[in-house]
Backbone as a ProteinNet text record, in pm:
[ID]
protein_1_A
[PRIMARY]
MSFDPAESTGLNQTAESAISADGTPDYDRTYTIAPRTGIATLLQAGDTLTITNPSGHQVCDFWTFRYPGITEYLSMAHTHTALDSIMPKPGDVLVTNNRTPILRFLEDTSPGIHDTVMAACDLPRYHQLGVSGYHDNCTDNLRMAVAAIGLSLPAIPAPFNVWMNIPVEKDGSIRWQPPVSEKGDFVRFEALVDCVAVMSACPQDLTPVNGLDTEPDKLTFQVTR
[TERTIARY]
-14.9	-119.2	-64.5	-99.4	-47.2	-78.2	4.7	-20.8	-48.7	-157.5	-202.9	-200.7	-110.3	-90.4	-240.6	-314.7	-422.3	-542.4	-545.1	-670.7	-669.5	-763.6	-772.5	-811.7	-778.5	-833.3	-943.9	-1007.4	-1139.9	-1187.2	-1285	-1342.5	-1392.2	-1382.1	-1427.9	-1469	-1481.6	-1546.6	-1459.4	-1342.5	-1252.7	-1297.2	-1357.4	-1395.8	-1515.7	-1570.4	-1663.8	-1648.8	-1531.3	-1496.3	-1427	-1444.2	-1359.9	-1411.7	-1320.9	-1353.5	-1415.1	-1395.5	-1469.1	-1416.1	-1502.6	-1473.2	-1341.3	-1254.2	-1129.1	-1027.7	-1088.2	-972.4	-957.1	-1019.5	-977.9	-1026.9	-964	-993.5	-1062.4	-1132.8	-1183.6	-1079.1	-1006.6	-901	-935.4	-866.5	-908	-1019.7	-1052.9	-1164.2	-1087.1	-1133.8	-1086.7	-1165.6	-1089.5	-1129.8	-1092.2	-1186.9	-1181.7	-1141	-1035	-1028.1	-1051.7	-1167.4	-1238.1	-1115.3	-1118.9	-1034	-1043.6	-929.4	-921	-934.8	-953.7	-961.5	-859	-894.9	-785.8	-840.2	-794.8	-849.5	-722.9	-765.5	-659.2	-714.7	-611.5	-635.7	-539.5	-575.8	-486.8	-415.9	-305	-230.6	-153.6	-179.7	-106.9	18.6	133.2	245.7	220.5	281.8	253.6	161.2	78	-19.2	52.4	-19.1	45.4	-62.4	-26	-91.2	-68	-161.6	-153.3	-221.6	-156.9	-203.3	-200.7	-321.8	-321.4	-374.8	-309.8	-335.8	-442.7	-545.6	-634.1	-612.3	-596	-585.9	-454.6	-355.4	-193	-150.6	-215.3	-174	-174.1	-233.7	-282.6	-158.9	-125.3	-37.3	-87.1	-17	-89.7	32	-14.5	52.1	38.1	143	125	216.4	141.4	209.3	183	265.1	234.6	281.1	198.8	221.1	227.2	315.1	327.4	194.2	132.7	22.2	42.3	-21.2	-116.3	-83.6	28.9	82.2	76.1	106.5	114.2	210.6	283	405.1	526	521.1	635.4	570.3	644.2	589.8	724.3	660.2	755.2	831.1	945.4	1027.7	1096.8	1076.4	1152.4	1301.8	1341.3	1464.9	1535.7	1493.6	1555.6	1594.3	1480.7	1491.7	1588.9	1599.5	1726.4	1839.2	1877.3	2005.3	2018.4	1908.3	1898.6	1931.7	1870.1	1894.8	2003.9	2066	2165.6	2106.4	1970.4	1897.4	1788.2	1717.3	1608.1	1488.9	1527.4	1435.7	1394.8	1320	1290.8	1268.2	1297.4	1266	1220.9	1168.1	1128.6	1264.3	1226.1	1313	1388.5	1372.9	1414.7	1303	1362.5	1303.6	1292.5	1178.1	1157	1142.2	1204.5	1226.2	1140.3	1126.9	1065.2	1167.7	1081.7	1179.6	1253	1239.5	1331.3	1402.3	1423.8	1491.4	1441.3	1311.1	1265.2	1201.2	1240.8	1177	1041.4	974.2	806.5	732.8	794	751.9	871.3	830.2	905.9	829.7	911.7	866.6	879.4	773.9	779.4	775.6	695.4	671.3	634.5	669.4	632.5	625.2	503.8	485.8	522.1	539.1	555.5	700.8	765.3	899	961.4	902.4	977.5	1024.2	961.7	976.5	881.2	939.5	831.1	934.2	852.9	906.9	915	1026.3	1055	1094.3	1107.1	1155.6	1070.9	942.2	850.1	755.6	724.3	598.8	479.4	382.9	243.4	183.2	102.6	31.4	-54.4	-75.4	-160	-206.9	-299.8	-377.3	-286.5	-163.3	-85	-18.6	10.2	80.9	-6.7	-147	-245.8	-260.2	-264.1	-274.6	-145.3	-21.4	83	85.8	-5.7	-28.3	-142.2	-214.7	-322.4	-456.7	-461.5	-593	-658.9	-780.3	-850.8	-950.2	-945.2	-1039.5	-986.7	-1087.8	-1024.2	-992.4	-902.4	-871.9	-838.8	-890.4	-869.3	-701.9	-652.3	-515.8	-471.2	-360.8	-322.3	-310	-267.4	-242.5	-362.2	-458.8	-606.4	-657.7	-634.3	-678.2	-602.1	-490.8	-423.8	-492.5	-509	-557.1	-707.9	-786.6	-932.5	-928.8	-854.4	-851.2	-818.8	-723.2	-673.9	-782.1	-839.4	-940.6	-1059.6	-1092.5	-1215.7	-1202.3	-1090.9	-1086.8	-1046.8	-1059.6	-1067.3	-934.1	-824	-680.5	-675.2	-552.5	-527.1	-380	-366.7	-256.5	-112.4	-12.2	93.5	182.7	193.4	279.2	235.3	307.2	271.4	391.7	427	568.7	546.7	658.9	674.2	636.6	539.5	477.1	597.2	562.1	615.7	518.1	567.8	471.7	487	386.2	402.9	339.2	442	409.5	440.8	482.9	512.6	666	672.3	785.7	852.2	947.1	1000.9	1156.5	1201.3	1337.6	1425.8	1539.7	1646.1	1771.2	1804.7	1900.1	2044.6	2150.1	2276.9	2301.1	2239.4	2279.1	2174.7	2092.9	2011.5	1883	1840.2	1712.7	1615.3	1484.6	1378.5	1294.1	1231.1	1116.7	1005.6	871	750.2	700.7	689.5	675.6	566.1	485.7	381.3	442.4	364.9	408.8	434.1	516.6	546.3	478.5	397.9	332.3	211.8	161.4	58.1	-66	-171.7	-301.2	-282.9	-329.8	-324.3	-201.8	-103.2	37.9	-17.5	66.3	42	191.1	186.7	293.4	246.4	336.6	289.5	380.7	336.1	412.9	390.5	478.6	449.7	472.7	372.2	390.3	479.5	572.6	668.3	642.2	577.8	493.6	353.1	265.2	145	146.9	68.6	68.1	-77.7	-65.3	-184.7	-126.2	-161.9	-152.2	-247.9	-192.6	-283.2	-262.3	-343.5	-335.2	-425	-364.4	-442.4	-425.4	-536.4	-552	-541.7	-404.8	-358.5	-446.6	-491.1	-596.1	-523.7	-387.4	-304	-343.8	-408.5	-453.1	-385.8	-289.1	-222.1	-77.4	-34.3	99.2	62	169.1	147.8	157.4	187.7	226.5	112	-0.5	-105.6	-156.9	-51.3	-50.3	-93.7	-80	-104.2	-261.8	-338.9	-449.7	-540.6	-536	-610	-644.6	-759.1	-811.9	-760.1	-724.4	-720.8	-813.9	-775.1	-840.3	-853.4	-910.9	-921.5	-810.2	-777.2	-695.3	-772.3	-709.1	-779.8	-678.2	-699.1	-614.7	-667.2	-594.6	-635.1	-548	-602.4	-493.7	-521.7	-415.1	-415.9	-334.5	-373.4	-296.9	-208.3
-2157.7	-2075.6	-1954.1	-1962.9	-1864.2	-1711.1	-1631.9	-1494.4	-1420.3	-1335.7	-1271.8	-1104.6	-1031.2	-903.7	-816.9	-865.1	-778.3	-810.7	-933.7	-997.2	-935.2	-837.4	-808.3	-919.4	-900.2	-995.7	-954.4	-840.4	-807	-665.6	-623.3	-501.7	-404	-272.5	-142.6	-56	53.1	157.4	209.5	171.5	185	141.7	28.9	-42.9	47.7	135	204.9	359.2	382.8	538	615.4	548	591.6	743.1	835.9	955.8	974.7	891.1	858	733.4	690	558.2	519.9	615.6	565.5	650.4	719.4	781.9	925.4	969	1100.8	1221.9	1313.1	1388.8	1503.5	1606.4	1736.7	1816	1892.6	1988	2090.5	2121.6	2224	2187.8	2055.4	2013.3	1947.9	1963.7	1907.1	1785.7	1657	1525.7	1481.4	1406.8	1368.6	1207.4	1147.1	1023.6	972.7	911.1	879.3	786	806.4	737.1	586.9	523.4	378.5	312.1	418.4	395.9	458.7	420.4	469.7	513.9	602.7	647.3	657.6	628.2	647.2	752.9	829.8	942.1	949.2	961.4	978.9	1111.2	1112.2	1247	1247.4	1364.6	1384.1	1454.2	1416.7	1483.4	1633.1	1686.7	1843.7	1880.3	1775.1	1789.8	1800.6	1875.9	1893.8	1826	1742.2	1680.4	1732.4	1775.2	1842.1	1737.1	1684.5	1585	1675.8	1682.9	1753.3	1679.9	1708.1	1646.7	1716.3	1712.4	1788.2	1808	1687.2	1667.5	1676.6	1657	1661.9	1521.5	1430.2	1317	1217.7	1212.2	1098.7	1080.6	950	916.9	872.9	912.4	861.2	767.8	664.7	561.5	599.9	624.7	693.5	622.3	587.5	509.6	598	586	609.2	501.2	458.5	392.1	461.6	438.4	504.9	436.6	535.9	501.9	496.7	423.2	318.8	195.3	121.9	1.8	-39.1	36.5	28.3	-64.2	-124.2	-212.7	-148.6	-19.7	54.4	141.8	164.9	234.3	293.9	385.9	459.1	377.7	364.2	277.4	326.7	306.3	366.2	323.4	195.7	145.5	211.7	244.3	299	441	514.9	641.3	679.5	580.2	600.6	612.9	516.9	531.8	661.4	700.6	825.2	962.5	952.3	1069.9	1062	929.4	895.3	943.6	914.3	942.5	872.2	829.5	770.5	863.2	1008.5	1107.8	1214.8	1177.5	1279.4	1412.8	1534	1666	1748.4	1851.1	1955.8	1970.3	1956.7	1968.9	1833.7	1728.9	1584.5	1540.7	1447.9	1382.2	1245.3	1192.7	1027.9	954.4	837.2	745.9	617.2	569.7	426.9	312.2	179.8	72.6	43.4	139.6	130.5	250.5	353.3	438.1	567.9	563.6	666.2	784.2	920.8	1023.7	1018.6	1003.2	1000.5	1105.3	1153.4	1283.4	1379.1	1487.6	1594.8	1642.7	1635.6	1663.3	1845.5	1899	2036.9	2110.5	2080.8	2154	2053.9	2112.2	2030.7	2140.6	2147.3	2249.8	2183.4	2068.1	1980.2	1991.8	1934	1935.9	1852.7	1779.6	1693.8	1557.8	1490.9	1375.8	1271.5	1182	1085.1	967.7	846.8	709.2	663.5	612.8	529.5	392.8	340.3	224.2	104	143	40.9	-5.5	-147.5	-189.2	-138	-151.6	-88.4	-207.2	-140.6	-257.4	-341.1	-467.4	-576.1	-668.8	-747.6	-821.4	-920.8	-980.2	-1064.1	-985.1	-865.7	-777.7	-746.7	-723.8	-703.9	-842.3	-957	-1072.3	-1085.1	-1045.8	-1052.5	-963.3	-860.7	-761.2	-804.2	-922.6	-999.2	-981.6	-918	-893.3	-1030.2	-1069.3	-1184.8	-1129.4	-1201.2	-1169.8	-1038.4	-965.6	-887.3	-742.9	-676.9	-531.1	-461.9	-335.1	-249.1	-235	-218	-212.5	-138.1	-91.8	-19.6	-77.7	-203.1	-285.6	-318.7	-361.9	-374	-266.9	-140.7	-7.8	13.6	4.7	-4.3	-77.1	-209	-311	-256.5	-224.4	-172.3	-43.5	29.2	175	165.1	76.3	46.9	-17.4	-122.2	-199.4	-109.2	-27	74.8	168.3	178.7	252.9	163.1	35.9	-64.5	-114.5	-112.1	-149.6	-263.6	-327.6	-452.8	-439.4	-464.5	-427	-540.4	-503.2	-594.1	-642.2	-560.1	-583.2	-493.3	-524.1	-438.3	-352.6	-258.5	-180.4	-120.6	-102.9	-17	130.1	178.8	306.9	435.7	540.4	649.7	687.2	663.9	682.3	828.8	907.8	1054.6	1080	1148.7	1210.9	1077	969.3	847.1	883.5	859.4	902.6	771.6	710.8	585.2	622	650.4	691	559.8	589.2	483	512.2	419.5	451.2	415.8	450.6	434.9	259.8	202.9	45.9	-13.7	60.5	7.9	-33	-27	-44.7	74.8	49.3	144.9	166	274.5	305.4	345.9	323.8	350.7	476.1	587.4	712.3	791.5	880	962.8	1067.4	1105.5	1213.2	1326.7	1409.8	1550.3	1663.9	1602.5	1706.3	1775.4	1883	1941.2	1966	2020.6	2037.5	2120.2	2076.3	2132.7	2149	2051	2042.2	1975.4	2006.1	1939.6	1915.5	1823.2	1802.9	1823.3	1850.5	1887.3	1802.9	1743.1	1684.3	1717.5	1726.1	1731.5	1598.4	1568.1	1459.4	1472.9	1397.1	1396	1317.2	1220.3	1131.1	1108.7	1066.1	1007.3	901.2	901.5	819.6	789.9	695.6	670.6	684.4	794.2	808.4	748.6	689.6	608.9	661.4	706.9	733.8	667.7	611.9	554.2	614.9	645.7	719.8	599.3	569.3	450.6	420.6	276.4	240.6	183.2	219	163.1	222.2	130.1	189.3	97.5	27.6	-76.5	-18.6	66	125.7	283.9	351.9	511.1	589.7	532.5	606.8	695.3	677.2	797.3	874.7	878.5	948.8	869.1	951.5	882.4	920.7	836.5	850.3	928.8	879.1	929.4	815.2	836.2	737.3	779.1	679.7	703.2	813.1	911.2	1002.6	1034.1	1128.5	1155.1	1220.6	1224.8	1303.8	1359.3	1479.7	1540.9	1556.6	1568	1595.2	1677.5	1736.2	1818.4	1804	1803	1799.1	1937.8	1987.4	2122.5	2105	2185.6	2188.3	2308.1
-307.5	-391.8	-494.5	-599.8	-685.7	-669.9	-713.9	-675.7	-804.9	-794	-898.1	-878	-912.8	-884	-894.8	-974.5	-1023.4	-928.6	-862.2	-780.2	-634.5	-598.6	-480.8	-370.6	-256.9	-135.4	-59	-109.5	-64.1	-131.7	-83.7	-152	-51.2	-100.3	-22.2	-115.1	-92.6	-172.2	-283.4	-276.4	-384.6	-521	-517.6	-625.2	-707	-640.2	-711.4	-704.5	-691.9	-672.8	-789	-908.1	-1015.5	-1058.4	-1070.9	-1109.7	-1238.3	-1329.9	-1468.5	-1497	-1625.5	-1663.1	-1702.4	-1745.3	-1781.3	-1683.9	-1596.7	-1499.5	-1546.4	-1665.4	-1714.3	-1602.1	-1549.9	-1450.1	-1509.2	-1436.7	-1480.4	-1401.5	-1493.5	-1464.4	-1342	-1253.5	-1151.1	-1038.5	-1073.8	-979.8	-844.3	-721.9	-619.4	-592.9	-589.8	-549.9	-419.2	-351.2	-221.4	-202.1	-155.6	-147.9	-13.6	4.3	145.8	243.2	356.2	430.3	416.9	410.8	388.8	238.1	139.1	0.4	-91.7	-223.7	-320.9	-436.5	-513.4	-641.1	-743.6	-867.6	-989.7	-1083.9	-1132	-1220	-1355.7	-1460	-1577	-1562.8	-1606.9	-1618.5	-1761.6	-1818.6	-1950.8	-1927.3	-2022.3	-1989	-1987.2	-1872.5	-1846	-1754.7	-1724	-1611.1	-1480.7	-1376.9	-1258.3	-1159.1	-1063	-972.9	-833.8	-751.6	-635	-515.1	-435.6	-314.3	-208.6	-120.8	-3.5	117.7	248.5	353.5	447.4	433	526.4	671.2	721.4	876.1	922.3	827	858.5	893.2	943	981.6	892.7	777.9	700.3	599.6	592.5	477.5	355.7	244.2	98.6	47.4	19.7	-63.4	-214.2	-274.7	-422.5	-514.4	-634.4	-743	-883.1	-963.3	-1125.6	-1208.9	-1319.3	-1427.3	-1549.5	-1629.8	-1773	-1833.6	-1922.6	-1978.9	-2129.7	-2220	-2176.5	-2122.6	-2143	-2107.7	-1975.3	-1880.6	-1743.4	-1694.1	-1773.5	-1725.6	-1683	-1722.1	-1668.7	-1556	-1449.8	-1329.2	-1247	-1168.4	-1093.4	-985.2	-969.6	-902.8	-809.7	-691.1	-554.8	-568.1	-609.5	-610.9	-719.7	-830.8	-950.8	-919.3	-846.2	-822.8	-705.2	-609	-518.5	-594.1	-702.2	-757.6	-844	-885.1	-969.7	-890	-756.1	-679.5	-575.4	-553.6	-457.4	-311.4	-313	-189.2	-162.2	-46.7	-11.6	7.6	-1.8	30.2	-67.9	-169.4	-274.4	-211.5	-302.2	-254.9	-389.4	-354.4	-480.4	-547.4	-680.5	-798.1	-830.3	-763.5	-802.9	-915	-1003.2	-1094.4	-1073	-1061.6	-1038.4	-1166.3	-1149.1	-1260.9	-1253.7	-1364	-1358.5	-1360.7	-1349.3	-1358	-1477.2	-1588.6	-1697.7	-1699.7	-1577.6	-1548.7	-1647	-1691.3	-1765.2	-1657.3	-1693.1	-1598	-1627.6	-1509.3	-1499.5	-1448.2	-1328.7	-1246.7	-1224.9	-1201	-1125.5	-1008.2	-903.6	-768.5	-779.6	-778.9	-783.9	-656.4	-553.7	-434.6	-305.5	-181.2	-80.1	33.9	96.8	208.5	338	342.1	468.8	494.8	604.7	640.8	556.4	473.1	372.7	420.8	524.3	554.6	494.2	410	328.2	329.9	287.6	300.4	161.6	112.4	-2.6	10	135.9	155.1	192.5	246.3	283.7	190.5	195.2	103.7	138	47.4	96	179.6	282.5	362.8	263.5	304.1	246.9	341.5	300.5	392.9	467.7	421.1	510.5	611.5	573.5	703.9	808.3	782.3	892.2	970.8	903.4	975.6	1064.5	1019.5	1095.6	1219.5	1214.3	1328.7	1418.5	1364.6	1474.7	1430.5	1307.5	1262.6	1194.7	1246.1	1190.7	1085.4	984.2	861.6	766.3	701.1	618.4	696.5	640.1	674.6	569.6	530.1	424.2	413.3	303.1	279.4	140.2	144.4	42.4	-97.8	-70.7	-204.8	-258.8	-195.2	-245.5	-315.7	-245.8	-282.3	-432.9	-434.5	-581.8	-675	-637.2	-735.9	-786.3	-686.4	-698.6	-788.8	-743.7	-830.4	-975.3	-1000	-1141.7	-1215.3	-1145	-1222.6	-1239.7	-1141.7	-1154.3	-1297.4	-1341	-1463.1	-1594.5	-1567.5	-1686.7	-1712.1	-1611.2	-1647	-1551.5	-1585	-1505	-1448.3	-1334.3	-1265.2	-1303.3	-1363.3	-1383.9	-1293.1	-1180.9	-1046.7	-935	-811.3	-699.4	-676.5	-726.2	-700.5	-551.3	-490.8	-369.4	-395.1	-299.8	-320.2	-285.5	-315.7	-274.2	-158.4	-11.2	92.6	131.7	89.8	112.2	262.5	311.9	450.2	556.8	523.9	611.1	658.2	804	880.8	938.5	858.1	901	917.1	1017.2	1027.9	1027.1	955.1	922.5	994.2	1118.1	1184.6	1131.1	1206.2	1144.4	1142.6	1212.8	1220.8	1124.8	1037.1	926.5	992.2	1134.6	1182.2	1138.4	1154.9	1136.5	1240.2	1244.2	1341.3	1275.9	1337.8	1280.5	1360.3	1299.3	1384.1	1323.3	1398.1	1339.7	1234.9	1141.5	1048.9	1107.1	1052.4	1097	1023.5	923	829.6	922	870.9	926.8	846.9	907.6	851.9	723.8	608.2	476	410.5	443.1	359.4	251.4	132.9	11.6	-64.4	-144.4	-239.5	-392	-477	-607.4	-701.1	-799.3	-905.2	-1040.1	-1132.8	-1279.2	-1359.7	-1427.4	-1506.2	-1637.8	-1636.9	-1747.8	-1879.9	-1844.4	-1959.6	-1928.3	-2023.8	-1987.1	-1888.3	-1785.9	-1683.9	-1603.5	-1521.9	-1442.7	-1304.6	-1215.3	-1081.5	-997.5	-903.7	-790.1	-662.5	-576.3	-454.8	-350.5	-249.6	-134	-1.5	60.2	201.2	294.2	339.2	394.7	506.8	506	618.8	754.7	765.1	882.8	996.1	1094.3	1235.5	1337.5	1311.9	1420.2	1450.4	1372.2	1389.7	1402	1428.2	1462.7	1315.6	1218.3	1110.5	1051.1	1078.1	1057.4	1176	1276.2	1387.9	1514.9	1631.9	1748.8	1805.9	1843.2	1898.2	1773.7	1662.9	1549	1447.5	1363.7	1286.2	1138.7	1043.4	902.2	857.9	778	730.4	568.1	536.1	395.9	322.8	203.5	139.5	19	-36.5	-156.6	-264.2	-395.5	-498.1	-612.2	-687.3	-805.8	-921	-1023	-1160.7	-1220.8	-1263.1	-1351.7	-1471	-1566.7	-1687.6	-1700
[MASK]
+++++++++++++++++++++++++++++++++++++++++++++++++++++++++++++++++++++++++++++++++++++++++++++++++++++++++++++++++++++++++++++++++++++++++++++++++++++++++++++++++++++++++++++++++++++++++++++++++++++++++++++++++++++++++++++++++

């Protein structure tokens, strides 16, 4: 079966949640990303994007694509090389698959534990976890959010999993752990080029990455100039 990175395997509210026809935001307005869904927003070079975690336990899968072509995108693998680290922190510059600076990480009120190793959840992952039928997932949220503003996704990059806690052990093994962020924590980025930012309130409810004894929750974001 052929693979089309732009084709969703199912639908949810994301498909109808565009903040505007082309993703242009209202500056200083607080937008809500409903649990299990995603939203895309345009950022102009110099804009600041703040993503807030109201519950404290919700992971945000986060991508940026250089605009208008969107074939160049934030790359975790290239950013690892640029930073000599798998854990971005305030002051760091994040780069694309062409090694172009795309974001500056400005501020982080959480303890700074995020993931840049794991792929976004998708329908095959939930089937591996025992789900029958459809399950909301970050890959489809990315696809639908981009399509909702009239764009076609060229690839499925690995996301910057904000607040996701995946410890990497000395032997190379990993563990799936609850976030260590707290209610109201936020991260803030500066766009260094025009780009499309996509945020997914991760629907994962079969591992503890969105907390223990909790359900996936909302996120909020704001774009300022």
